[in-house]
LUMPASE-60610 format. One record per residue (C-alpha): residue number from 1; residue in three letters; x, y, z. Coordinates in steps of 0.2 Angstrom, whole numbers, m for minus. Layout:
LUMPASE-60610
+-----+-----+-------+-------+-------+
:   k :   r :     X :     Y :     Z :
+-----+-----+-------+-------+-------+
: NUM : ala :     X :     Y :     Z :
...
+-----+-----+-------+-------+-------+
//
This chain:
LUMPASE-60610
+-----+-----+-------+-------+-------+
:   k :   r :     X :     Y :     Z :
+-----+-----+-------+-------+-------+
:   1 : unk :     0 :     0 :     1 :
:   2 : unk :     5 :    15 :    m5 :
:   3 : unk :     1 :    32 :     5 :
:   4 : unk :     9 :    51 :     2 :
:   5 : unk :    24 :    41 :    m4 :
:   6 : unk :    27 :    28 :     9 :
:   7 : unk :    26 :    11 :     4 :
:   8 : unk :    20 :     0 :    17 :
:   9 : unk :    28 :   m19 :    20 :
:  10 : unk :    19 :   m35 :    10 :
:  11 : unk :     5 :   m41 :    18 :
:  12 : unk :    m7 :   m55 :    13 :
:  13 : unk :   m25 :   m53 :    14 :
:  14 : unk :   m33 :   m68 :    23 :
:  15 : unk :   m52 :   m65 :    22 :
:  16 : unk :   m64 :   m51 :    11 :
:  17 : unk :   m74 :   m39 :    18 :
:  18 : unk :   m92 :   m42 :    25 :
:  19 : unk :  m107 :   m37 :    14 :
:  20 : unk :  m113 :   m23 :    19 :
:  21 : unk :   m96 :   m15 :    25 :
:  22 : unk :   m95 :     2 :    20 :
:  23 : unk :   m77 :     1 :    15 :
:  24 : unk :   m82 :   m12 :     1 :
:  25 : unk :   m88 :     0 :   m13 :
:  26 : unk :   m73 :    11 :   m10 :
:  27 : unk :   m61 :    m3 :   m12 :
:  28 : unk :   m69 :   m10 :   m27 :
:  29 : unk :   m68 :     7 :   m35 :
:  30 : unk :   m51 :     7 :   m32 :
:  31 : unk :   m47 :   m10 :   m40 :
:  32 : unk :   m59 :    m9 :   m55 :
:  33 : unk :   m51 :     7 :   m59 :
:  34 : unk :   m34 :    m2 :   m60 :
:  35 : unk :   m39 :   m14 :   m72 :
:  36 : unk :   m48 :     0 :   m83 :
:  37 : unk :   m33 :    10 :   m83 :
:  38 : unk :   m24 :    m5 :   m91 :
:  39 : unk :   m36 :    m8 :  m103 :
:  40 : unk :   m35 :    11 :  m109 :
:  41 : unk :   m16 :     9 :  m111 :
:  42 : unk :   m15 :    m7 :  m119 :
:  43 : unk :   m11 :    m5 :  m137 :
:  44 : unk :   m17 :   m21 :  m142 :
:  45 : unk :   m34 :   m18 :  m137 :
:  46 : unk :   m41 :    m8 :  m151 :
:  47 : unk :   m57 :     3 :  m148 :
:  48 : unk :   m69 :    13 :  m158 :
:  49 : unk :   m67 :    31 :  m163 :
:  50 : unk :   m81 :    43 :  m160 :
:  51 : unk :   m75 :    61 :  m166 :
:  52 : unk :   m57 :    63 :  m162 :
:  53 : unk :   m59 :    52 :  m145 :
:  54 : unk :   m53 :    34 :  m144 :
:  55 : unk :   m65 :    24 :  m133 :
:  56 : unk :   m63 :     7 :  m126 :
:  57 : unk :   m73 :     5 :  m111 :
:  58 : unk :   m87 :    14 :  m101 :
:  59 : unk :   m89 :    11 :   m81 :
:  60 : unk :  m101 :    17 :   m69 :
:  61 : unk :  m102 :     9 :   m53 :
:  62 : unk :   m99 :    m9 :   m54 :
:  63 : unk :  m105 :    m9 :   m73 :
:  64 : unk :   m90 :   m10 :   m88 :
:  65 : unk :   m95 :    m9 :  m104 :
:  66 : unk :   m83 :   m12 :  m120 :
:  67 : unk :   m82 :    m5 :  m136 :
:  68 : unk :   m70 :   m14 :  m146 :
:  69 : unk :   m67 :   m16 :  m164 :
:  70 : unk :   m59 :   m33 :  m169 :
:  71 : unk :   m58 :   m51 :  m162 :
:  72 : unk :   m39 :   m50 :  m157 :
:  73 : unk :   m44 :   m37 :  m144 :
:  74 : unk :   m56 :   m47 :  m137 :
:  75 : unk :   m45 :   m60 :  m133 :
:  76 : unk :   m31 :   m49 :  m128 :
:  77 : unk :   m45 :   m42 :  m115 :
:  78 : unk :   m48 :   m60 :  m111 :
:  79 : unk :   m30 :   m62 :  m106 :
:  80 : unk :   m31 :   m46 :   m95 :
:  81 : unk :   m47 :   m53 :   m85 :
:  82 : unk :   m38 :   m69 :   m81 :
:  83 : unk :   m23 :   m59 :   m76 :
:  84 : unk :   m35 :   m49 :   m66 :
:  85 : unk :   m41 :   m62 :   m58 :
:  86 : unk :   m25 :   m70 :   m52 :
:  87 : unk :   m21 :   m56 :   m46 :
:  88 : unk :   m34 :   m49 :   m36 :
:  89 : unk :   m41 :   m67 :   m30 :
:  90 : unk :   m60 :   m63 :   m40 :
:  91 : unk :   m67 :   m78 :   m45 :
+-----+-----+-------+-------+-------+
//
């Protein structure tokens, strides 16, 4: 964990958060934003162009929608999801 430029020691998470925990939505947003940024900067994932803007995804609350232009992008996105799943412990 990095706070104000200080990096804490590594620690293992042994259990998740209880349902209804007020911290849960905030933690979800932090983690999902990491995945969204990885998708945005990945050159192998091709989005669609609207006007002058390249759009790959749209996210709101706990929903993510993808606008991709080819099947190779879908395959790459699938690989990122697998990596994310392993890193986060998501099932």
